MOPAC internal coordinates of N, CA, C and O (Angstrom, degrees):
PM7 1SCF
backbone

  N    0.0000 0     0.00 0     0.00 0    0    0    0
  C    1.4304 1     0.00 0     0.00 0    1    0    0
  C    1.5203 1   108.87 1     0.00 0    2    1    0
  O    1.2310 1   120.86 1   -34.67 1    3    2    1
  N    1.3160 1   115.95 1   145.33 1    3    2    1
  C    1.4592 1   122.04 1   175.88 1    5    3    2
  C    1.5147 1   107.13 1  -121.21 1    6    5    3
  O    1.2310 1   120.46 1   -42.97 1    7    6    5
  N    1.3319 1   116.73 1   137.03 1    7    6    5
  C    1.4577 1   120.54 1  -178.62 1    9    7    6
  C    1.5160 1   109.30 1  -139.71 1   10    9    7
  O    1.2310 1   121.25 1   -40.95 1   11   10    9
  N    1.3145 1   115.22 1   139.05 1   11   10    9
  C    1.4618 1   121.72 1   174.09 1   13   11   10
  C    1.5173 1   107.40 1  -148.37 1   14   13   11
  O    1.2310 1   120.20 1   -15.78 1   15   14   13
  N    1.2952 1   117.22 1   164.22 1   15   14   13
  C    1.4529 1   120.28 1  -179.71 1   17   15   14
  C    1.5067 1   112.07 1  -145.95 1   18   17   15
  O    1.2310 1   121.69 1   -19.44 1   19   18   17
  N    1.3174 1   114.36 1   160.56 1   19   18   17
  C    1.4599 1   122.03 1   176.55 1   21   19   18
  C    1.5213 1   106.38 1  -118.26 1   22   21   19
  O    1.2310 1   120.08 1   -45.27 1   23   22   21
  N    1.3159 1   117.46 1   134.73 1   23   22   21
  C    1.4454 1   120.40 1  -178.92 1   25   23   22
  C    1.5106 1   111.05 1  -145.37 1   26   25   23
  O    1.2310 1   121.28 1   -31.84 1   27   26   25
  N    1.2847 1   115.15 1   148.16 1   27   26   25
  C    1.4547 1   123.23 1   176.31 1   29   27   26
  C    1.5247 1   111.16 1    36.73 1   30   29   27
  O    1.2310 1   119.48 1    67.91 1   31   30   29
  N    1.3098 1   118.60 1  -112.09 1   31   30   29
  C    1.4636 1   121.56 1  -178.98 1   33   31   30
  C    1.5187 1   112.04 1  -109.78 1   34   33   31
  O    1.2310 1   119.94 1  -148.41 1   35   34   33
  N    1.3061 1   117.72 1    31.59 1   35   34   33
  C    1.4574 1   119.85 1  -177.29 1   37   35   34
  C    1.5066 1   111.60 1  -158.35 1   38   37   35
  O    1.2310 1   120.96 1    23.90 1   39   38   37
  N    1.3057 1   115.78 1  -156.10 1   39   38   37
  C    1.4578 1   120.91 1   177.78 1   41   39   38
  C    1.5215 1   108.71 1  -147.90 1   42   41   39
  O    1.2310 1   121.31 1   -18.93 1   43   42   41
  N    1.3120 1   115.10 1   161.07 1   43   42   41
  C    1.4549 1   120.15 1   176.94 1   45   43   42
  C    1.5185 1   108.96 1   -89.54 1   46   45   43
  O    1.2310 1   120.08 1   -21.03 1   47   46   45
  N    1.3152 1   117.45 1   158.97 1   47   46   45
  C    1.4642 1   119.57 1   175.93 1   49   47   46
  C    1.5305 1   110.51 1   -65.48 1   50   49   47
  O    1.2310 1   120.77 1   -23.59 1   51   50   49
  N    1.3109 1   116.12 1   156.41 1   51   50   49
  C    1.4542 1   121.95 1   174.89 1   53   51   50
  C    1.5202 1   108.42 1   -76.67 1   54   53   51
  O    1.2310 1   120.48 1   -49.43 1   55   54   53
  N    1.3148 1   116.70 1   130.57 1   55   54   53
  C    1.4604 1   121.83 1  -179.90 1   57   55   54
  C    1.5176 1   108.82 1  -117.94 1   58   57   55
  O    1.2310 1   120.16 1   -48.24 1   59   58   57
  N    1.3082 1   117.29 1   131.76 1   59   58   57
  C    1.4650 1   122.45 1   175.37 1   61   59   58
  C    1.5236 1   108.07 1  -113.43 1   62   61   59
  O    1.2310 1   121.15 1   -54.82 1   63   62   61
  N    1.3135 1   115.41 1   125.18 1   63   62   61
  C    1.4573 1   121.59 1   178.63 1   65   63   62
  C    1.5206 1   107.16 1  -106.31 1   66   65   63
  O    1.2310 1   120.13 1   -60.54 1   67   66   65
  N    1.3080 1   117.35 1   119.46 1   67   66   65
  C    1.4549 1   121.29 1  -171.63 1   69   67   66
  C    1.5224 1   113.92 1   -99.10 1   70   69   67
  O    1.2310 1   119.60 1  -172.25 1   71   70   69
  N    1.2935 1   118.37 1     7.75 1   71   70   69
  C    1.4656 1   120.98 1  -174.79 1   73   71   70
  C    1.5238 1   112.86 1   -94.29 1   74   73   71
  O    1.2310 1   118.25 1  -121.34 1   75   74   73
  N    1.2844 1   120.93 1    58.66 1   75   74   73
  C    1.4585 1   121.90 1   173.10 1   77   75   74
  C    1.5147 1   113.95 1    82.57 1   78   77   75
  O    1.2310 1   121.09 1    27.75 1   79   78   77
  N    1.3232 1   115.52 1  -152.25 1   79   78   77
  C    1.4574 1   121.48 1  -173.95 1   81   79   78
  C    1.5201 1   111.67 1   -85.62 1   82   81   79
  O    1.2310 1   121.28 1   -19.62 1   83   82   81
  N    1.3079 1   115.16 1   160.38 1   83   82   81
  C    1.4628 1   122.12 1   179.02 1   85   83   82
  C    1.5204 1   108.93 1   -86.17 1   86   85   83
  O    1.2310 1   120.50 1   -51.10 1   87   86   85
  N    1.2971 1   116.65 1   128.90 1   87   86   85
  C    1.4608 1   121.84 1   174.71 1   89   87   86
  C    1.5170 1   107.64 1  -120.17 1   90   89   87
  O    1.2310 1   120.86 1   -10.46 1   91   90   89
  N    1.3199 1   115.96 1   169.54 1   91   90   89
  C    1.4545 1   119.35 1   176.79 1   93   91   90
  C    1.5158 1   112.27 1   -58.57 1   94   93   91
  O    1.2310 1   120.73 1   141.95 1   95   94   93
  N    1.3289 1   116.22 1   -38.05 1   95   94   93
  C    1.4678 1   120.87 1   179.66 1   97   95   94
  C    1.5218 1   110.18 1   -65.43 1   98   97   95
  O    1.2310 1   120.17 1   133.43 1   99   98   97
  N    1.3244 1   117.28 1   -46.57 1   99   98   97
  C    1.4772 1   120.16 1   179.37 1  101   99   98
  C    1.5197 1   110.79 1   -65.00 1  102  101   99
  O    1.2310 1   119.94 1   139.73 1  103  102  101
  N    1.3345 1   117.73 1   -40.27 1  103  102  101
  C    1.4634 1   121.22 1   179.33 1  105  103  102
  C    1.5237 1   109.94 1   -60.10 1  106  105  103
  O    1.2310 1   120.81 1   134.41 1  107  106  105
  N    1.3350 1   116.06 1   -45.59 1  107  106  105
  C    1.4649 1   120.12 1   178.18 1  109  107  106
  C    1.5226 1   111.01 1   -63.62 1  110  109  107
  O    1.2310 1   120.37 1   131.16 1  111  110  109
  N    1.3364 1   116.91 1   -48.84 1  111  110  109
  C    1.4623 1   121.62 1  -173.17 1  113  111  110
  C    1.5263 1   113.83 1   -73.56 1  114  113  111
  O    1.2310 1   119.75 1   144.57 1  115  114  113
  N    1.3406 1   118.08 1   -35.43 1  115  114  113
  C    1.4617 1   120.90 1  -172.63 1  117  115  114
  C    1.5275 1   114.25 1  -103.53 1  118  117  115
  O    1.2310 1   119.93 1   164.68 1  119  118  117
  N    1.3202 1   117.74 1   -15.32 1  119  118  117
  C    1.4668 1   120.86 1   179.73 1  121  119  118
  C    1.5227 1   110.92 1  -117.98 1  122  121  119
  O    1.2310 1   120.76 1   119.31 1  123  122  121
  N    1.3347 1   116.14 1   -60.69 1  123  122  121
  C    1.4618 1   119.22 1  -173.60 1  125  123  122
  C    1.5198 1   112.95 1   -63.86 1  126  125  123
  O    1.2310 1   119.86 1   128.43 1  127  126  125
  N    1.3172 1   117.88 1   -51.57 1  127  126  125
  C    1.4651 1   119.54 1  -175.93 1  129  127  126
  C    1.5249 1   112.69 1   -61.79 1  130  129  127
  O    1.2310 1   118.51 1   126.00 1  131  130  129
  N    1.3328 1   120.45 1   -54.00 1  131  130  129
  C    1.4655 1   118.21 1  -176.41 1  133  131  130
  C    1.5225 1   114.65 1   -75.62 1  134  133  131
  O    1.2310 1   119.51 1   139.24 1  135  134  133
  N    1.3208 1   118.54 1   -40.76 1  135  134  133
  C    1.4638 1   120.14 1  -171.89 1  137  135  134
  C    1.5211 1   113.23 1   -92.07 1  138  137  135
  O    1.2310 1   120.39 1   131.53 1  139  138  137
  N    1.3238 1   116.85 1   -48.47 1  139  138  137
  C    1.4620 1   119.15 1  -176.94 1  141  139  138
  C    1.5219 1   110.61 1   -66.53 1  142  141  139
  O    1.2310 1   119.67 1   139.56 1  143  142  141
  N    1.3190 1   118.24 1   -40.44 1  143  142  141
  C    1.4707 1   120.50 1   175.64 1  145  143  142
  C    1.5263 1   111.06 1   -59.43 1  146  145  143
  O    1.2310 1   120.51 1   136.49 1  147  146  145
  N    1.3214 1   116.64 1   -43.51 1  147  146  145
  C    1.4624 1   121.61 1  -179.60 1  149  147  146
  C    1.5287 1   110.95 1   -60.01 1  150  149  147
  O    1.2310 1   120.36 1   130.70 1  151  150  149
  N    1.3280 1   116.92 1   -49.30 1  151  150  149
  C    1.4624 1   120.31 1  -177.65 1  153  151  150
  C    1.5210 1   111.66 1   -69.04 1  154  153  151
  O    1.2310 1   120.18 1   143.04 1  155  154  153
  N    1.3267 1   117.27 1   -36.96 1  155  154  153
  C    1.4552 1   119.42 1   177.08 1  157  155  154
  C    1.5218 1   110.22 1   -62.50 1  158  157  155
  O    1.2310 1   120.51 1   139.77 1  159  158  157
  N    1.3228 1   116.63 1   -40.23 1  159  158  157
  C    1.4588 1   120.11 1   177.66 1  161  159  158
  C    1.5118 1   112.38 1   -63.70 1  162  161  159
  O    1.2310 1   120.34 1   143.58 1  163  162  161
  N    1.3297 1   116.95 1   -36.42 1  163  162  161
  C    1.4698 1   120.98 1  -179.85 1  165  163  162
  C    1.5218 1   112.10 1   -74.73 1  166  165  163
  O    1.2310 1   120.18 1   144.04 1  167  166  165
  N    1.3308 1   117.27 1   -35.96 1  167  166  165
  C    1.4676 1   121.22 1  -176.45 1  169  167  166
  C    1.5222 1   111.19 1   -83.31 1  170  169  167
  O    1.2310 1   120.30 1   139.18 1  171  170  169
  N    1.3275 1   117.04 1   -40.82 1  171  170  169
  C    1.4492 1   120.72 1  -179.79 1  173  171  170
  C    1.5130 1   112.64 1   104.37 1  174  173  171
  O    1.2310 1   120.54 1    15.32 1  175  174  173
  N    1.3322 1   116.57 1  -164.68 1  175  174  173
  C    1.4665 1   120.93 1  -171.59 1  177  175  174
  C    1.5296 1   114.64 1   -66.38 1  178  177  175
  O    1.2310 1   119.48 1   163.96 1  179  178  177
  N    1.3070 1   118.59 1   -16.04 1  179  178  177
  C    1.4648 1   120.96 1  -179.96 1  181  179  178
  C    1.5281 1   112.63 1   -86.95 1  182  181  179
  O    1.2310 1   119.98 1  -176.47 1  183  182  181
  N    1.3304 1   117.64 1     3.53 1  183  182  181
  C    1.4612 1   122.29 1  -179.41 1  185  183  182
  C    1.5213 1   110.93 1   -61.53 1  186  185  183
  O    1.2310 1   120.33 1   -47.90 1  187  186  185
  N    1.3315 1   116.98 1   132.10 1  187  186  185
  C    1.4595 1   123.09 1   174.50 1  189  187  186
  C    1.5225 1   107.50 1  -128.38 1  190  189  187
  O    1.2310 1   120.50 1   -51.45 1  191  190  189
  N    1.3214 1   116.65 1   128.55 1  191  190  189
  C    1.4604 1   121.94 1   179.36 1  193  191  190
  C    1.5210 1   109.65 1   -82.76 1  194  193  191
  O    1.2310 1   120.40 1   -58.09 1  195  194  193
  N    1.3245 1   116.84 1   121.91 1  195  194  193
  C    1.4634 1   121.31 1   173.00 1  197  195  194
  C    1.5212 1   106.07 1   -96.14 1  198  197  195
  O    1.2310 1   121.29 1   -90.78 1  199  198  197
  N    1.3065 1   115.13 1    89.22 1  199  198  197
  C    1.4573 1   122.80 1  -173.72 1  201  199  198
  C    1.5183 1   108.35 1   -91.83 1  202  201  199
  O    1.2310 1   119.95 1   -62.21 1  203  202  201
  N    1.3274 1   117.70 1   117.79 1  203  202  201
  C    1.4609 1   120.00 1  -174.52 1  205  203  202
  C    1.5187 1   114.38 1   -97.39 1  206  205  203
  O    1.2310 1   119.50 1  -169.12 1  207  206  205
  N    1.3110 1   118.56 1    10.88 1  207  206  205
  C    1.4660 1   119.73 1   175.94 1  209  207  206
  C    1.5196 1   109.38 1   -72.73 1  210  209  207
  O    1.2310 1   120.62 1   -38.06 1  211  210  209
  N    1.3183 1   116.43 1   141.94 1  211  210  209
  C    1.4650 1   121.43 1  -178.82 1  213  211  210
  C    1.5240 1   109.80 1   -61.75 1  214  213  211
  O    1.2310 1   120.52 1   -50.02 1  215  214  213
  N    1.3115 1   116.61 1   129.98 1  215  214  213
  C    1.4610 1   122.29 1  -177.75 1  217  215  214
  C    1.5281 1   114.08 1   -51.82 1  218  217  215
  O    1.2310 1   118.82 1   132.80 1  219  218  217
  N    1.3305 1   119.86 1   -47.20 1  219  218  217
  C    1.4672 1   118.56 1  -176.96 1  221  219  218
  C    1.5275 1   113.77 1   -62.29 1  222  221  219
  O    1.2310 1   120.23 1   159.89 1  223  222  221
  N    1.3215 1   117.16 1   -20.11 1  223  222  221
  C    1.4572 1   120.15 1  -177.09 1  225  223  222
  C    1.5257 1   112.95 1   -95.51 1  226  225  223
  O    1.2310 1   120.28 1  -179.12 1  227  226  225
  N    1.3102 1   117.08 1     0.88 1  227  226  225
  C    1.4620 1   120.20 1  -179.02 1  229  227  226
  C    1.5234 1   110.17 1   -78.74 1  230  229  227
  O    1.2310 1   121.31 1   -39.30 1  231  230  229
  N    1.2780 1   115.11 1   140.70 1  231  230  229
  C    1.4579 1   120.51 1   176.32 1  233  231  230
  C    1.5231 1   109.30 1   -85.62 1  234  233  231
  O    1.2310 1   120.99 1   -32.31 1  235  234  233
  N    1.3087 1   115.70 1   147.69 1  235  234  233
  C    1.4567 1   121.11 1   177.04 1  237  235  234
  C    1.5222 1   110.46 1   -57.63 1  238  237  235
  O    1.2310 1   119.80 1   145.14 1  239  238  237
  N    1.3262 1   117.98 1   -34.86 1  239  238  237
  C    1.4636 1   119.20 1  -177.91 1  241  239  238
  C    1.5255 1   111.97 1   -65.91 1  242  241  239
  O    1.2310 1   119.56 1   152.50 1  243  242  241
  N    1.3442 1   118.44 1   -27.50 1  243  242  241
  C    1.4643 1   120.97 1   175.40 1  245  243  242
  C    1.5237 1   109.16 1   -67.76 1  246  245  243
  O    1.2310 1   120.28 1   134.20 1  247  246  245
  N    1.3357 1   117.07 1   -45.80 1  247  246  245
  C    1.4653 1   120.58 1   177.08 1  249  247  246
  C    1.5281 1   110.85 1   -60.26 1  250  249  247
  O    1.2310 1   120.46 1   137.31 1  251  250  249
  N    1.3284 1   116.72 1   -42.69 1  251  250  249
  C    1.4652 1   120.49 1   179.27 1  253  251  250
  C    1.5263 1   111.45 1   -64.08 1  254  253  251
  O    1.2310 1   120.08 1   140.94 1  255  254  253
  N    1.3288 1   117.45 1   -39.06 1  255  254  253
  C    1.4648 1   120.73 1   178.16 1  257  255  254
  C    1.5260 1   110.28 1   -62.46 1  258  257  255
  O    1.2310 1   120.29 1   132.45 1  259  258  257
  N    1.3307 1   117.06 1   -47.55 1  259  258  257
  C    1.4666 1   120.34 1  -179.25 1  261  259  258
  C    1.5242 1   110.79 1   -61.18 1  262  261  259
  O    1.2310 1   120.08 1   139.45 1  263  262  261
  N    1.3297 1   117.45 1   -40.55 1  263  262  261
  C    1.4643 1   120.37 1   177.47 1  265  263  262
  C    1.5233 1   111.12 1   -65.24 1  266  265  263
  O    1.2310 1   120.05 1   137.10 1  267  266  265
  N    1.3242 1   117.52 1   -42.90 1  267  266  265
  C    1.4668 1   120.12 1  -178.04 1  269  267  266
  C    1.5236 1   111.82 1   -65.82 1  270  269  267
  O    1.2310 1   120.20 1   151.63 1  271  270  269
  N    1.3289 1   117.22 1   -28.37 1  271  270  269
  C    1.4602 1   122.16 1   178.90 1  273  271  270
  C    1.5297 1   111.87 1   -91.54 1  274  273  271
  O    1.2310 1   120.39 1  -179.91 1  275  274  273
  N    1.3308 1   116.86 1     0.09 1  275  274  273
  C    1.4691 1   122.90 1  -178.10 1  277  275  274
  C    1.5350 1   110.77 1    56.49 1  278  277  275
  O    1.2310 1   121.04 1  -135.16 1  279  278  277
  N    1.3404 1   115.62 1    44.84 1  279  278  277
  C    1.4613 1   122.04 1   178.23 1  281  279  278
  C    1.5178 1   108.16 1  -102.12 1  282  281  279
  O    1.2310 1   120.69 1   -59.28 1  283  282  281
  N    1.3222 1   116.28 1   120.72 1  283  282  281
  C    1.4619 1   120.93 1   178.27 1  285  283  282
  C    1.5152 1   109.73 1   -81.43 1  286  285  283
  O    1.2310 1   120.88 1   -36.81 1  287  286  285
  N    1.3215 1   115.93 1   143.19 1  287  286  285
  C    1.4604 1   122.12 1   179.78 1  289  287  286
  C    1.5259 1   108.85 1  -111.96 1  290  289  287
  O    1.2310 1   120.95 1   -45.60 1  291  290  289
  N    1.3232 1   115.79 1   134.40 1  291  290  289
  C    1.4572 1   120.78 1   175.82 1  293  291  290
  C    1.5247 1   107.74 1   -76.69 1  294  293  291
  O    1.2310 1   120.26 1   -54.39 1  295  294  293
  N    1.3268 1   117.10 1   125.61 1  295  294  293
  C    1.4723 1   120.79 1   179.02 1  297  295  294
  C    1.4967 1   111.92 1   -91.90 1  298  297  295
  O    1.2310 1   120.10 1   180.00 1  299  298  297

């Protein structure tokens, strides 16, 4: 899997994950927890996640993680 992001006035580095396929658990553990938490902390309470993963392919645990962290998602 390859992941990169755009934020504020810059962009995040390109990350390549070589351990097989992306699952909801890996997405939560390797993307949402380390990166999204970091950016939300830097931006503050007005942070909104523009998550571009296709809705039908999202795992319920990803939605639950975002709710538990009080992270709003742009629809």
